[in-house]
C-alpha positions as CSV (number, residue, x, y, z in Angstrom):
1,M,0.0,0.0,0.0
2,L,1.4,3.3,-1.0
3,F,1.1,6.6,1.0
4,N,0.1,8.3,-2.3
5,S,-2.8,5.9,-3.0
6,P,-6.5,6.7,-2.5
7,T,-6.9,3.5,-0.5
8,F,-4.3,4.7,2.1
9,L,-5.4,8.3,2.2
10,F,-9.2,7.8,2.4
11,V,-9.6,4.3,3.9
12,F,-6.7,2.8,5.7
13,F,-5.3,5.8,7.5
14,P,-8.6,7.4,8.7
15,I,-9.8,4.1,10.1
16,V,-6.5,3.3,11.9
17,F,-6.3,6.9,13.3
18,L,-9.9,7.0,14.5
19,V,-9.8,3.6,16.2
20,F,-6.4,4.3,17.9
21,F,-7.6,7.5,19.6
22,V,-11.0,6.1,20.5
23,L,-9.3,3.2,22.3
24,G,-6.9,5.7,23.9
25,R,-9.7,7.9,25.1
26,M,-11.3,4.9,26.7
27,G,-8.1,4.3,28.6
28,L,-7.3,1.1,26.7
29,R,-3.8,2.0,25.9
30,G,-2.5,-1.6,25.6
31,L,-5.3,-2.4,23.1
32,A,-4.6,0.8,21.2
33,S,-0.9,-0.1,20.7
34,A,-1.9,-3.7,19.8
35,W,-4.4,-2.2,17.2
36,L,-1.6,-0.1,15.7
37,F,0.7,-3.1,15.6
38,A,-1.9,-5.2,13.8
39,A,-2.8,-2.4,11.4
40,S,1.0,-2.0,10.6
41,L,1.1,-5.7,9.7
42,V,-1.9,-5.3,7.5
43,F,-0.3,-2.4,5.8
44,Y,2.8,-4.5,5.1
45,G,0.9,-7.5,3.7
46,W,-1.7,-5.5,1.8
47,D,-0.2,-5.9,-1.7
48,D,1.9,-9.1,-1.2
49,P,0.7,-11.1,1.9
50,K,2.9,-14.1,1.3
51,F,5.7,-12.4,3.3
52,L,3.6,-11.3,6.2
53,I,3.7,-14.5,8.3
54,P,6.9,-16.4,7.2
55,L,9.1,-13.3,7.1
56,I,8.3,-10.1,9.0
57,S,6.2,-11.7,11.7
58,V,8.6,-14.6,12.4
59,S,11.5,-12.0,12.2
60,I,9.9,-9.9,14.9
61,V,9.3,-12.8,17.2
62,F,12.8,-14.3,16.6
63,N,14.6,-11.0,17.3
64,Y,12.6,-10.2,20.4
65,V,13.3,-13.6,21.9
66,V,17.0,-13.4,21.0
67,G,17.3,-9.9,22.3
68,R,15.8,-10.9,25.6
69,A,18.3,-13.8,25.8
70,I,21.2,-11.5,25.0
71,A,20.1,-9.0,27.6
72,S,19.9,-11.6,30.3
73,T,23.1,-13.5,29.5
74,H,25.3,-11.1,27.6
75,N,26.4,-14.1,25.6
76,K,28.3,-12.9,22.5
77,S,27.6,-16.2,20.7
78,I,23.9,-15.6,20.9
79,L,24.4,-12.1,19.5
80,A,26.5,-13.5,16.7
81,L,23.8,-16.1,15.9
82,G,21.0,-13.5,15.9
83,I,22.9,-11.2,13.6
84,S,24.0,-14.0,11.3
85,I,20.4,-15.2,10.8
86,D,19.2,-11.7,10.2
87,L,22.0,-11.0,7.6
88,G,21.5,-14.5,6.1
89,L,17.8,-13.8,5.4
90,L,18.7,-10.4,4.0
91,A,21.5,-11.9,1.9
92,Y,19.2,-14.6,0.5
93,F,16.3,-12.4,-0.5
94,K,18.4,-9.5,-1.6
95,Y,21.6,-11.0,-3.1
96,A,20.9,-14.6,-4.1
97,N,19.9,-13.6,-7.6
98,F,23.0,-11.4,-7.9
99,I,25.4,-14.0,-6.6
100,A,23.9,-16.7,-8.9
101,E,24.2,-14.4,-11.9
102,N,27.9,-13.7,-11.1
103,L,28.6,-17.4,-10.7
104,S,26.8,-18.5,-13.8
105,F,30.1,-19.1,-15.5
106,L,30.7,-21.9,-13.0
107,G,27.3,-23.5,-13.9
108,A,25.3,-22.0,-11.0
109,P,21.6,-22.1,-11.8
110,S,19.7,-18.8,-12.3
111,L,17.4,-17.9,-9.4
112,H,14.2,-16.0,-9.2
113,V,14.0,-14.9,-5.6
114,T,11.4,-12.2,-5.0
115,L,12.7,-9.2,-3.0
116,P,10.3,-8.4,-0.1
117,I,9.7,-4.7,0.3
118,G,11.3,-3.0,3.4
119,I,13.5,-6.0,4.3
120,S,16.6,-3.8,4.4
121,F,15.0,-1.4,6.8
122,F,13.4,-3.8,9.3
123,T,16.5,-6.0,9.3
124,F,18.8,-3.0,10.2
125,T,16.5,-1.8,13.0
126,Q,16.5,-5.3,14.6
127,I,20.2,-5.8,14.3
128,A,20.6,-2.5,16.1
129,F,18.3,-3.8,18.8
130,L,20.3,-7.0,19.3
131,V,23.6,-5.0,19.5
132,D,22.1,-2.6,22.0
133,C,20.8,-5.5,24.1
134,Y,24.4,-6.7,24.3
135,R,25.7,-3.2,25.1
136,D,23.1,-2.8,27.9
137,E,21.5,0.1,26.0
138,A,18.0,-1.4,25.6
139,S,15.8,-0.5,28.5
140,E,12.2,-1.6,27.5
141,Y,11.0,-5.0,26.4
142,N,7.3,-4.7,26.1
143,P,6.6,-7.3,23.3
144,V,3.8,-5.2,21.7
145,H,5.9,-2.1,21.7
146,Y,8.8,-4.0,20.2
147,G,6.6,-5.4,17.4
148,L,5.2,-1.9,16.8
149,F,8.7,-0.3,16.8
150,V,9.7,-2.7,14.0
151,S,6.5,-2.7,11.9
152,Y,5.2,0.8,12.6
153,F,3.7,1.5,9.1
154,P,5.0,5.1,8.6
155,H,8.6,3.9,8.5
156,L,8.3,0.2,7.7
157,I,8.8,0.3,3.9
158,A,11.5,2.9,3.3
159,G,12.6,4.3,6.7
160,P,13.7,6.4,8.4
161,I,15.9,3.7,10.1
162,L,14.8,4.0,13.8
163,H,16.4,3.1,17.1
164,H,14.3,1.2,19.6
165,K,15.4,3.6,22.4
166,E,13.9,6.6,20.6
167,M,10.7,4.7,19.7
168,M,9.6,2.2,22.4
169,P,9.5,4.8,25.2
170,Q,7.2,6.9,23.1
171,F,4.7,4.0,22.8
172,A,4.8,3.7,26.6
173,R,3.9,7.4,27.2
174,P,0.3,7.9,28.3
175,E,0.2,11.2,26.3
176,T,0.7,9.3,23.1
177,Y,-2.8,7.9,23.3
178,T,-4.4,11.3,23.8
179,L,-5.0,13.4,20.6
180,N,-2.5,16.3,20.5
181,T,-4.1,19.0,18.2
182,P,-0.8,20.9,17.5
183,A,0.9,17.7,16.6
184,L,-2.0,16.6,14.4
185,V,-2.0,19.9,12.5
186,T,1.8,20.0,12.1
187,G,1.9,16.3,11.1
188,L,-0.8,16.8,8.5
189,S,1.0,19.8,7.1
190,W,4.3,17.9,7.1
191,F,2.7,15.0,5.4
192,S,1.1,17.3,2.8
193,A,4.5,18.8,2.0
194,G,6.0,15.3,1.5
195,L,3.1,14.2,-0.7
196,F,3.5,17.3,-2.9
197,K,7.2,16.5,-3.2
198,K,6.5,13.0,-4.3
199,V,3.5,13.2,-6.6
200,V,4.0,16.7,-8.1
201,L,7.7,17.4,-8.1
202,A,9.5,14.0,-8.2
203,D,6.9,12.3,-10.5
204,G,6.8,15.5,-12.6
205,I,10.5,15.5,-13.4
206,E,10.8,11.7,-13.6
207,P,10.2,11.5,-17.4
208,Y,13.2,13.7,-18.2
209,A,15.5,11.4,-16.2
210,S,14.0,8.1,-17.5
211,A,14.1,9.3,-21.1
212,V,17.9,9.7,-21.0
213,F,18.8,6.6,-18.9
214,D,16.4,4.4,-20.8
215,A,17.8,5.6,-24.1
216,V,21.4,4.7,-23.0
217,N,20.2,1.3,-21.9
218,Q,18.9,0.7,-25.4
219,G,22.2,1.6,-27.0
220,Q,21.5,5.2,-27.9
221,M,24.3,7.7,-27.2
222,P,23.2,11.0,-25.7
223,G,25.0,14.3,-26.3
224,F,26.5,16.6,-23.7
225,G,23.3,18.5,-22.9
226,Q,21.0,15.5,-22.9
227,A,23.3,13.6,-20.6
228,W,23.5,16.4,-18.1
229,Q,19.7,16.9,-18.4
230,G,19.1,13.2,-17.5
231,A,21.6,13.3,-14.6
232,L,20.3,16.5,-13.1
233,A,16.7,15.4,-13.5
234,Y,17.5,12.2,-11.6
235,T,19.5,14.0,-9.0
236,L,16.4,16.1,-8.2
237,Q,13.9,13.3,-8.7
238,L,15.6,11.1,-6.2
239,Y,15.9,13.8,-3.6
240,F,12.2,14.9,-3.8
241,D,11.0,11.3,-4.0
242,F,12.9,10.0,-1.0
243,S,12.8,13.1,1.1
244,G,9.1,13.3,0.3
245,Y,8.6,9.8,1.6
246,S,10.5,10.7,4.8
247,D,8.4,13.8,5.2
248,M,5.3,11.8,4.9
249,A,6.6,9.3,7.4
250,I,7.4,12.0,9.9
251,G,4.1,13.7,9.4
252,L,2.1,10.5,9.8
253,A,3.9,9.5,13.0
254,L,3.5,13.1,14.3
255,M,-0.3,12.8,13.9
256,F,-0.2,9.9,16.3
257,G,2.0,12.0,18.7
258,I,5.1,10.0,17.8
259,V,8.3,11.9,16.9
260,F,10.7,10.5,14.2
261,P,14.2,11.9,13.6
262,A,14.8,13.9,10.5
263,N,16.2,12.1,7.5
264,F,17.1,15.0,5.2
265,N,18.5,18.4,5.9
266,S,19.1,20.1,2.5
267,P,21.9,17.7,1.4
268,Y,22.5,19.6,-1.9
269,K,23.5,22.6,0.1
270,A,26.4,20.6,1.6
271,S,29.8,22.4,1.7
272,S,31.7,19.1,1.5
273,L,31.1,15.4,1.0
274,I,31.5,14.9,4.8
275,D,28.7,17.5,5.2
276,F,26.6,15.8,2.5
277,W,26.5,12.5,4.5
278,R,25.5,14.5,7.6
279,R,22.5,15.7,5.6
280,W,21.5,12.9,3.2
281,H,19.6,9.8,4.6
282,M,20.8,10.8,8.0
283,T,19.4,7.8,9.8
284,L,21.3,5.4,7.5
285,S,24.5,7.4,8.1
286,R,23.9,7.1,11.8
287,F,23.4,3.4,11.6
288,L,26.5,2.8,9.4
289,R,28.5,4.9,11.9
290,D,27.3,3.3,15.1
291,Y,26.9,-0.3,14.1
292,L,29.4,-0.8,11.2
293,Y,32.2,1.8,11.2
294,I,32.6,1.8,15.0
295,S,32.4,-2.0,15.1
296,L,35.2,-2.2,12.6
297,G,37.3,-0.2,14.9
298,G,36.4,3.4,13.8
299,N,39.3,5.7,14.3
300,R,40.8,3.9,17.3
301,R,43.5,2.0,15.4
302,G,45.5,4.7,13.6
303,P,44.8,6.7,10.4
304,L,45.4,3.9,7.9
305,R,42.9,1.6,9.6
306,R,40.5,4.5,10.0
307,H,40.5,5.2,6.3
308,L,40.1,1.5,5.5
309,N,37.1,1.3,7.9
310,L,35.5,4.3,6.3
311,F,36.0,3.0,2.8
312,V,34.6,-0.5,3.7
313,T,31.6,1.2,5.5
314,M,30.7,3.1,2.4
315,L,31.3,0.1,0.1
316,L,28.9,-2.0,2.2
317,G,26.5,1.0,2.4
318,G,26.4,1.0,-1.4
319,L,25.8,-2.7,-1.5
320,W,23.0,-2.3,1.0
321,H,21.2,-0.2,-1.5
322,G,20.9,-3.0,-4.0
323,A,22.4,-6.2,-5.5
324,A,24.3,-4.8,-8.5
325,W,27.8,-3.7,-9.3
326,T,26.5,-0.3,-10.0
327,F,25.7,0.2,-6.3
328,V,29.1,-1.2,-5.3
329,V,30.7,1.4,-7.6
330,W,28.5,4.2,-6.1
331,G,29.6,3.2,-2.6
332,A,33.2,3.0,-3.6
333,L,33.1,6.4,-5.2
334,H,31.7,8.0,-2.0
335,G,34.2,6.0,0.1
336,L,37.1,7.4,-2.0
337,G,35.5,10.9,-2.0
338,L,35.3,10.9,1.8
339,L,38.9,9.7,2.1
340,V,40.0,12.7,-0.1
341,N,37.8,15.0,1.9
342,H,39.3,13.9,5.2
343,A,42.9,14.0,3.8
344,C,42.3,17.6,2.6
345,R,41.1,18.5,6.1
346,S,44.0,16.8,7.8
347,M,46.4,18.8,5.6
348,G,44.7,22.0,6.5
349,L,43.8,22.6,2.8
350,R,41.0,25.2,2.6
351,I,38.9,25.7,-0.5
352,P,36.6,28.8,-0.9
353,A,33.1,28.0,0.3
354,L,31.4,28.5,-3.0
355,L,33.9,26.4,-4.9
356,S,33.7,23.6,-2.3
357,W,29.9,23.5,-2.5
358,A,30.1,23.4,-6.4
359,L,32.7,20.6,-6.4
360,T,30.7,18.6,-3.8
361,L,27.5,18.9,-5.8
362,I,29.2,18.0,-9.1
363,F,30.7,14.9,-7.5
364,V,27.3,13.8,-6.1
365,I,25.6,14.3,-9.4
366,L,28.3,12.2,-11.2
367,A,28.1,9.5,-8.6
368,W,24.3,9.3,-9.0
369,V,24.8,8.0,-12.6
370,P,25.8,4.4,-11.6
371,F,23.2,4.6,-8.8
372,R,20.5,5.0,-11.5
373,A,22.0,3.1,-14.4
374,T,21.1,-0.5,-14.9
375,T,24.7,-1.6,-15.9
376,L,28.2,-0.3,-15.5
377,A,28.4,0.0,-19.3
378,S,25.4,2.4,-19.4
379,A,26.9,4.4,-16.6
380,A,30.2,4.7,-18.5
381,E,28.5,5.8,-21.7
382,L,26.6,8.5,-19.8
383,W,29.7,9.7,-18.1
384,K,31.4,9.9,-21.5
385,A,28.6,12.1,-22.7
386,M,28.7,14.3,-19.6
387,F,32.4,14.9,-20.2
388,G,31.8,15.9,-23.8
389,F,33.2,12.9,-25.6
390,N,29.9,12.3,-27.5
391,G,29.7,15.9,-28.8
392,G,26.8,18.4,-28.5
393,D,23.1,18.0,-29.0
394,T,21.0,18.9,-32.0
395,V,17.7,18.8,-29.9
396,T,17.2,19.4,-26.2
397,D,13.9,19.3,-24.3
398,M,13.4,22.8,-22.9
399,R,10.6,21.6,-20.6
400,G,13.1,19.4,-18.9
401,W,15.4,22.4,-18.2
402,I,12.5,24.4,-16.8
403,W,11.7,21.5,-14.4
404,I,15.3,21.3,-13.4
405,A,15.6,25.0,-12.8
406,A,12.4,25.1,-10.7
407,L,13.3,22.2,-8.5
408,A,16.9,23.4,-8.1
409,V,15.6,26.7,-6.7
410,I,13.4,24.8,-4.2
411,A,16.2,22.4,-3.2
412,L,18.9,25.1,-3.0
413,A,17.3,28.4,-2.1
414,L,14.1,27.7,-0.1
415,P,13.9,26.5,3.6
416,N,13.5,22.8,4.0
417,T,10.7,21.1,6.0
418,I,12.8,20.9,9.2
419,E,13.3,24.6,9.1
420,I,9.7,25.2,8.4
421,F,8.0,22.9,10.8
422,T,10.2,23.1,13.9
423,R,10.8,26.2,15.9
424,K,14.6,26.1,15.7
425,G,15.2,23.8,12.9
426,D,15.7,20.9,15.3
427,L,16.6,17.6,13.8
428,V,14.3,15.9,16.3
429,P,11.0,17.9,16.7
430,D,10.0,18.8,20.2
431,L,6.2,18.4,20.8
432,R,6.4,21.2,23.4
433,Q,7.8,23.7,20.9
434,I,6.1,22.7,17.7
435,W,5.4,24.8,14.7
436,K,2.4,27.1,14.9
437,P,0.4,27.3,11.7
438,S,-1.1,30.5,10.3
439,L,-3.8,31.3,7.7
440,R,-1.1,31.8,5.1
441,W,0.4,28.4,5.8
442,A,-3.0,26.8,5.9
443,A,-3.8,28.2,2.4
444,L,-0.4,27.0,1.1
445,G,-0.9,23.6,2.6
446,G,-4.3,23.3,1.1
447,V,-3.0,24.2,-2.4
448,A,-0.2,21.7,-2.1
449,F,-2.6,18.9,-0.9
450,G,-5.1,19.8,-3.7
451,A,-2.4,19.7,-6.4
452,S,-1.2,16.4,-5.0
453,L,-4.7,15.0,-4.9
454,A,-5.3,16.1,-8.5
455,A,-2.1,14.3,-9.6
456,I,-3.1,11.1,-7.7
457,L,-6.6,11.0,-9.1
458,G,-5.3,11.8,-12.6
459,G,-3.2,8.6,-12.8
460,Q,-1.9,5.5,-11.1
461,P,0.1,6.1,-7.9
462,T,3.8,5.4,-8.4
463,A,6.0,3.5,-6.0
464,F,8.8,5.3,-4.1
465,L,12.3,4.8,-5.5
466,Y,13.7,3.5,-2.2
467,F,11.1,0.6,-2.1
468,R,13.4,-1.4,-4.2
469,F,16.5,-0.8,-2.0
């Protein structure tokens, strides 16, 4: 079920919301949280129920039981077993086809394993829970709250990647089960902003990205202008699509009185690649730092090992996004870029702010090419065109450049949703100091929601890009 579908907007969400707060008003908080847990499982299994019981439900029960065992025994072998099984399931569903394809020269049979939606996200959240149980950083073990933390429908399919310690205590708060009008209004506005980003902006510019990348996949060679138009269009499509989903997730959770951490903070305004990764998919960056980079040794074993740990972290982060060599290359590029960035800082090399921003953005755009391309050969051809080796263009699509210019202004010049909907631009909204709407904002939000609704009713809702990661 998609957030941008009429079924979700006008059937699923209103029913879930109403029943939750009716039960809360009756003082049945345990039943209300169980209702939200059950509704989240229904949300997950709506389009493809075959993974509901054998995968996510069993995964939740397994990790809860293992987490309790780890917390009571602090047995590292149990931790290793739990993580191994989680990663094994992820590897099978996400990478079995990829591995078989690369071993076909040895006679390995081709596989047709279906990738369950959201498996990367709910696997990572549960691995973090197991590690924190071992570190004595898990403090609540209510089984319903745990199941709700993993399956909570606003974040289940494509994040943000949440920590149990920032979620489960919120489900235990009595205030969560009482309707908070400021949180409801702010959440609805935040959701509307994300919906507009997705169905109007991201879906609006998508044809100009797909036209170029699809043409390259079919063997057509774009010129300089066409190649840059495709790369820039995808750069903006991906940002508005994924940040739009994150905004919708934050808004939906906020309507229930639940606070999610921010996931995007104007990443294309970043002054360096280090800064970019503090702004782009922030909860993934946090997870990779806390549970991979630090576990590998972080910066505790000298500069050489630190650089190796950073590169390996980004390489695995790229592979996490998808089972293809294109994602490995994307991760490797960002790993190398971060190493260069850190080296420049350690040498005290200072680059003018505007030049540093421009170089960072150009690097990010170039790196998005293999992220979007279906093969390394396609990515190489597009890079050749972007560097001028295919010559100029005889025809360019002016509408595409208008879309790019408009979305670039929004991404680079306007305040982001964190700056709009929180008093101080806090990365974690505070329900005590939440945004106060005005008539002007209400009118703007109404226009955004109306335009989004018109786009939804005018065609089939499209899936979010990160669903396949």
